[in-house]
C-alpha positions in Angstrom: 44.7 62.8 55.0 47.0 64.3 57.7 44.5 63.6 60.4 44.1 60.0 59.3 47.9 59.4 59.5 47.9 60.9 62.9 45.2 58.6 64.2 47.0 55.5 62.9 50.3 56.6 64.4 48.5 57.3 67.8 47.0 53.8 68.0 50.5 52.2 67.8 52.2 54.8 70.1 53.9 53.7 73.4 51.5 56.0 75.4 48.5 54.0 74.2 50.1 50.8 75.2 50.8 52.2 78.7 47.1 53.1 79.1 46.0 49.6 78.2 48.5 48.1 80.7 47.2 50.4 83.5 43.6 49.4 82.8 44.5 45.7 82.8 46.3 46.0 86.1 43.4 47.9 87.7 40.9 45.3 86.5 43.0 42.4 87.8 43.4 44.2 91.2 39.6 44.7 91.5 39.0 41.0 90.7 41.5 39.9 93.4 39.8 42.1 96.0 36.3 40.7 95.1 37.6 37.2 95.5 39.1 37.9 98.9 35.9 39.5 100.1 33.9 36.4 98.9 36.3 33.9 100.5 36.3 35.9 103.8 32.5 36.2 103.8 32.1 32.5 103.3 34.5 31.8 106.2 32.4 34.0 108.6 29.4 32.4 110.5 26.1 33.4 109.2 24.0 35.6 111.5 21.0 33.7 112.9 22.0 30.3 111.4 24.5 29.4 114.2 22.4 29.1 117.4 24.7 26.9 119.4 27.1 28.6 121.8 25.1 31.8 122.2 25.2 33.5 125.5 22.1 33.4 127.7 21.0 34.8 131.0 18.5 33.3 133.4 15.8 35.8 134.4 15.6 36.3 138.2 14.1 38.5 140.8 16.3 41.0 142.6 16.7 44.6 143.9 17.4 47.5 141.5 18.8 50.9 142.4 18.5 53.5 139.7 20.9 56.4 140.1 22.8 59.0 138.3 26.6 59.4 138.6 28.4 62.8 138.2 31.8 64.2 139.0 32.2 67.3 141.2 34.4 69.2 143.6 34.0 69.7 147.3 33.4 73.3 148.3 32.0 75.4 151.1 28.4 76.7 150.9 29.5 79.8 153.1 32.6 81.4 151.7 34.1 84.7 152.8 35.0 86.4 149.6 38.1 88.6 149.5 37.6 91.0 146.6 39.7 93.6 144.8 38.6 97.1 145.9 40.8 99.1 143.5 39.1 100.6 140.5 40.3 99.7 137.0 42.9 97.0 136.3 45.6 96.1 138.8 48.6 93.7 138.7 49.1 91.1 141.4 52.7 91.2 142.7 52.2 88.9 145.7 49.5 86.4 146.6 49.4 83.8 149.4 49.4 80.1 148.5 46.1 78.3 148.4 45.4 76.0 151.4 47.4 78.2 153.9 46.0 78.7 157.4 46.3 82.4 158.3 45.9 84.6 161.3 44.1 87.9 161.5 46.3 90.7 160.0 48.3 88.4 157.8 49.0 89.7 154.3 47.0 87.9 151.6 47.5 89.9 148.4 49.6 92.8 147.3 48.8 94.8 144.2 51.1 97.1 142.1 50.8 100.7 143.3 52.6 102.6 140.4 49.4 103.4 138.6 47.7 104.7 141.7 50.8 106.8 142.7 50.7 108.5 139.2 47.0 109.1 139.6 47.5 110.6 143.1 50.1 113.1 141.6 47.8 114.1 138.8 44.7 114.4 141.1 46.7 116.5 143.5 47.7 118.9 140.7 44.2 119.1 139.5 42.9 119.9 143.0 45.4 122.8 143.4 44.4 124.2 140.0 40.8 124.0 140.9 41.4 125.7 144.2 43.2 128.6 142.4 40.3 129.0 140.0 37.9 129.0 142.9 39.8 131.8 144.7 39.9 133.8 141.4 36.1 133.4 141.0 35.5 134.5 144.5 37.3 137.7 143.8 35.4 138.2 140.6 32.1 137.8 142.5 33.1 140.3 145.2 34.1 142.8 142.5 30.8 142.3 140.8 28.9 143.0 144.0 31.0 146.1 144.6 30.5 147.3 141.0 26.8 147.6 141.5 27.1 149.8 144.6 30.0 151.7 143.0 27.8 152.5 140.0 24.7 153.5 142.0 26.6 155.6 144.5 29.4 156.8 142.2 29.2 156.9 138.5 25.4 157.2 138.3 25.2 160.0 140.8 28.1 161.9 139.3 26.6 161.7 135.9 23.2 162.7 137.2 24.5 165.7 139.1 26.4 166.8 136.1 23.3 166.6 133.9 21.2 168.4 136.5 23.7 171.2 136.7 23.7 171.5 133.0 19.9 171.4 133.0 19.7 174.2 135.7 22.1 176.3 133.7 20.0 175.7 130.5 16.9 176.7 132.5 18.6 179.9 133.6 19.7 180.7 130.1 16.2 180.0 128.9 14.7 182.4 131.4 17.2 185.1 130.5 16.6 184.7 126.8 12.8 184.9 127.4 13.2 188.2 129.4 15.5 189.7 126.7 13.0 188.7 124.1 10.2 190.5 125.9 12.3 193.6 126.4 13.2 193.6 122.7 9.6 193.4 121.6 8.6 196.2 124.0 11.2 198.7 122.7 10.4 197.6 119.1 6.9 198.7 119.6 8.2 202.1 121.0 10.4 202.5 117.9 13.7 202.2 119.7 14.7 198.9 118.1 14.5 197.4 114.7 13.1 194.1 113.5 16.5 192.5 113.2 17.1 192.9 117.0 13.8 191.3 117.7 14.5 188.3 115.4 17.9 187.9 117.0 16.5 187.7 120.5 13.8 185.3 119.3 16.5 183.0 117.9 18.5 183.1 121.1 15.3 182.2 123.0 14.7 179.2 120.7 18.3 178.0 121.2 18.0 178.3 125.0 14.7 176.4 125.0 16.2 173.6 122.8 19.2 173.3 125.0 17.0 173.0 128.1 15.0 170.2 126.5 18.2 168.4 125.5 19.4 168.5 129.1 16.1 167.3 130.5 16.0 164.5 127.9 19.5 163.4 128.9 18.4 163.2 132.6 15.4 161.2 131.5 17.5 158.7 129.4 20.0 158.3 132.3 17.3 157.5 134.8 15.0 155.3 132.7 17.4 153.6 130.3 21.1 154.0 130.8 20.9 153.3 134.6 18.8 150.1 134.1 21.0 148.8 131.3 24.1 149.3 133.3 22.5 147.7 136.4 21.4 144.7 134.4 24.9 144.2 133.0 26.4 144.4 136.5 23.8 142.1 138.0 24.3 139.6 135.1 28.1 139.7 135.8 27.3 139.0 139.4 25.0 136.1 138.6 27.5 134.6 136.2 30.2 135.0 138.8 28.1 133.3 141.4 27.3 130.4 139.0 30.9 130.0 138.2 31.7 130.1 141.9 29.3 127.1 142.5 30.9 125.3 139.5 34.4 125.9 140.9 33.3 124.7 144.3 31.9 121.5 142.8 35.0 121.0 140.6 37.3 121.4 143.6 35.2 119.0 145.6 35.4 116.5 142.7 39.1 116.8 142.3 39.7 116.6 146.0 37.4 113.6 146.2 39.2 111.9 143.3 42.5 112.5 145.0 41.2 111.3 148.4 39.7 108.2 146.8 42.9 107.2 145.1 44.8 107.8 148.3 42.3 105.5 150.0 42.6 102.9 147.2 46.3 102.9 147.8 45.6 101.3 151.2 43.6 98.6 149.5 46.7 97.4 147.5 47.7 95.5 150.6 44.9 93.1 151.6 45.1 91.5 155.0 43.1 88.8 156.6 40.2 90.1 158.9 39.9 86.7 160.6 41.9 83.5 160.9 41.2 80.4 158.9 41.9 78.5 155.7 42.5 80.5 152.5 41.9 79.0 149.0 42.0 80.5 145.6 38.8 80.5 143.5 38.5 77.8 140.8 39.4 78.8 137.3 36.8 78.4 134.5 36.9 75.1 132.7 38.0 76.7 129.5 40.9 78.5 131.0 44.4 77.1 131.1 45.5 78.7 134.3 44.1 80.2 137.6 42.7 83.7 137.6 44.8 84.8 140.6 48.6 84.5 140.3 51.6 86.7 140.4 51.5 88.9 137.3 47.8 88.4 136.7 45.6 91.4 135.9 42.6 91.8 138.2 39.6 94.2 138.2 37.4 95.9 140.8 35.1 93.5 142.7 36.8 90.5 141.4 37.1 87.6 143.9 40.7 87.1 144.7 40.6 84.6 147.5 38.1 82.6 149.5 38.0 81.8 153.2 35.5 78.8 153.4 33.5 77.8 156.4 34.6 74.2 156.9 31.5 73.3 158.9 29.2 73.9 155.8 30.5 71.7 152.9 28.8 70.8 149.7 29.4 69.5 146.2 27.9 71.1 143.1 27.4 68.9 140.0 25.7 69.2 136.7 22.7 66.8 136.1 21.9 66.1 132.4 18.6 67.5 131.1 17.3 64.0 130.4 17.5 63.1 134.2 17.0 66.4 136.0 13.3 66.0 136.2 13.9 62.9 138.4 16.1 64.8 140.8 14.5 66.7 143.6 15.3 68.3 146.9 15.7 65.9 149.8 16.9 62.9 147.7 19.8 60.9 149.2 23.2 60.9 147.5 26.4 58.9 148.0 29.5 61.1 147.9 32.6 59.1 147.2 35.8 60.9 148.1 39.4 59.7 147.5 39.7 57.9 150.8 36.1 57.5 152.1 32.4 57.9 151.3 29.7 59.8 153.0 26.0 60.2 152.6 24.7 63.5 151.4 21.4 65.1 150.5 20.2 67.1 147.5 19.6 70.6 148.8 18.8 72.5 145.5 18.3 71.9 141.8 18.6 74.8 139.4 15.6 75.8 137.4 17.6 77.2 134.6 20.4 75.3 132.8 23.9 76.7 132.8 25.2 77.8 129.4 26.4 75.0 127.1 29.3 75.5 124.8 32.0 73.7 122.9 34.0 73.3 126.1 31.1 71.3 127.6 30.5 69.3 124.5 27.2 71.2 124.0 25.7 69.2 126.8 22.8 70.9 128.7 23.1 70.4 132.4 21.5 71.8 135.5 23.5 72.7 138.6 22.6 70.5 141.6 23.9 71.0 145.1 24.5 68.1 147.5 25.2 68.9 151.1 27.8 66.9 153.1 28.1 66.4 156.8 31.0 68.3 158.4 34.2 66.3 158.8 37.8 67.1 159.6 38.9 65.0 156.5 36.9 67.3 154.1 38.9 69.9 152.3 37.7 72.3 149.6 38.8 71.3 146.2 38.7 67.5 146.8 37.3 65.6 143.8 34.1 63.7 144.5 31.9 61.3 142.7 28.2 61.8 143.3 25.6 59.1 143.0 22.1 60.4 143.4 19.6 57.6 144.0 16.6 58.2 141.7 14.5 55.1 142.5 14.8 51.8 144.4 13.0 48.6 143.5 12.7 45.5 145.7 12.1 42.0 144.5 11.4 42.8 140.9 11.9 40.8 137.7 15.1 41.9 136.0 16.5 41.3 132.5 19.9 42.6 131.2 19.8 45.6 128.9 21.8 43.8 126.3 19.0 41.2 125.9 16.4 43.8 124.8 15.9 45.1 121.3 13.8 48.2 120.8 11.9 48.4 117.5 10.1 51.7 118.0 6.7 49.9 118.6 7.8 47.0 120.8 10.4 46.0 123.3 11.5 42.5 122.3 13.7 39.7 123.6 14.4 36.1 122.6 14.0 33.2 125.0 15.6 29.7 124.7 13.4 26.9 126.0 14.5 23.5 127.4 14.3 22.0 123.9 16.7 24.6 122.5 14.0 26.4 120.5 14.2 30.2 120.5 11.1 32.2 120.7 10.4 35.9 120.5 8.7 37.7 123.4 7.1 41.1 123.5 7.9 42.9 126.8 6.4 45.6 129.0 9.4 47.3 130.7 9.8 49.6 133.6 12.7 51.6 134.9 16.4 50.7 134.3 20.0 51.4 135.0 23.0 50.8 132.8 22.8 47.0 133.3 19.3 45.8 134.1 15.7 46.7 133.2 12.6 46.0 135.3 10.2 43.6 133.4 6.5 44.1 134.1 5.2 41.5 131.7 6.4 39.1 128.9 8.9 37.0 130.9 8.8 34.7 133.9 11.4 33.9 136.5 13.8 31.2 135.3 13.4 32.1 131.5 16.7 32.0 129.6 17.1 35.1 127.4 19.6 35.6 124.7 22.3 38.2 125.3 23.1 40.5 122.3 20.5 38.9 120.0 21.5 41.3 117.2 24.8 39.5 116.9 23.3 36.0 116.6 19.8 36.2 115.2 18.6 37.3 111.8 15.1 37.8 113.2 16.4 40.3 115.7 18.2 42.2 113.0 15.0 42.3 110.9 13.0 43.6 113.8 15.5 46.3 114.6 15.7 47.4 111.0 11.9 47.9 111.0 12.4 51.0 113.2 14.3 52.7 110.4 11.9 51.7 107.6 9.5 54.4 106.4 5.9 53.7 107.5 3.6 52.8 104.7 0.1 54.4 104.7 -2.6 52.0 105.7 -6.3 51.9 106.2 -8.3 52.1 109.4 -9.0 48.3 109.0 -5.2 47.7 109.0 -4.7 49.7 112.2 -7.6 47.9 113.9 -6.2 44.5 112.8 -2.8 45.4 114.1 -4.3 46.5 117.5 -6.3 43.3 117.7 -3.1 41.2 117.0 -1.2 43.0 119.8 -4.1 42.3 122.2 -4.1 38.6 121.3 -0.3 38.5 121.6 -0.5 40.0 125.0 -3.1 37.5 126.1 -0.8 34.6 125.0 2.1 35.7 127.2 3.8 37.8 124.4 5.3 34.8 122.6 6.2 34.7 118.9 7.8 31.3 118.0 10.2 31.1 115.0 
């Protein structure tokens, strides 16, 4: 029951009335818009029904020049490049103005030297340290060489002599003990000595013999082992010292070379003209907002800072669109229009690979084409130029305006107005064209009046144009043969289709 009361109260609420009012206003507004559209559509002329007052053009014979127009900049084909010879990044603190005529020896560019001066100080310190290490290693090598002779002629001989003396003494002791042993045994047999004396002399003999063997073994170990081990250690120290000596020599040469190279680069921070002539700055990339070379700019090694062009060899480089580049070849004539005059140039080269396209070029694919220009005192690098490359020339051909032709995908059509005012459709066979006229090979005769912009005045033209966008329906082989026969018959009748 509570929900029923709520539903009744909602139907009579102010918010419900507001929603009804909004829907009523929207419906009324939509009806007004529809009425206006209907009234305005009835006031407009119907396409194709109004044939009076249409623009026509009388077909005539004439000459047609097909060309391509591009914008470019005059430059020299032989530029002397002035490059940065300082490694790393350097800051430009002074640069000559572009377009200046200089003499040999004039200052062109100055680079900041603070970084190089710091590197010279560090490289000099490193060179001194490397030289000190080298001298220390030389002393170590000399000591290692002396140590071998000192051992062989000093320590080794001293130790050997000592062992030989000890061995000689042990030999003498052994001989003495052996004599005493023999004497003890002799008097024992005569009964003048007891068994204890004999055993004592035998023990002394064994001790002397053992001592002699120890001394002889010590001499053998010294000669065959200790000496060789000590010599190998000393020779290894000598080889290590010589290897370090070579490393220190190379390190010193590297540090000195680095120091000398930086000192030499310090001279490159002031760039002077080697010959006289005009100096210009290289063109900045199209996507950059400022030139590459200016005071405060950072430059790198081998970067072109300035150009000194040869004014006797001038050219213009332009980009030819990929749709037309196949029609441009070396040797073609070109008209170069400059701000104050025009000259005739010649295509000298066409790039075989397109230059990269990007957002800054509108993703248009173009090929660099170079047009040479005759030398002139009025030519200056950087002048803007408009290039017209003549692709083809036609003499005394039948011409029809581009605006009179409708392309349907299968046919090229136009509409001709006869003397009685009737309009008939023609199928054309077309040739080359420029932006204004097309060469007509068949379908029209000299003196025919063709309608201009037929899509704006003929329903038939609109229907034919729309056929190019309609999906093709599958047909049979008989349909295709019938269509082909109809085209042949149409061509034999002069290409006319009367409406």
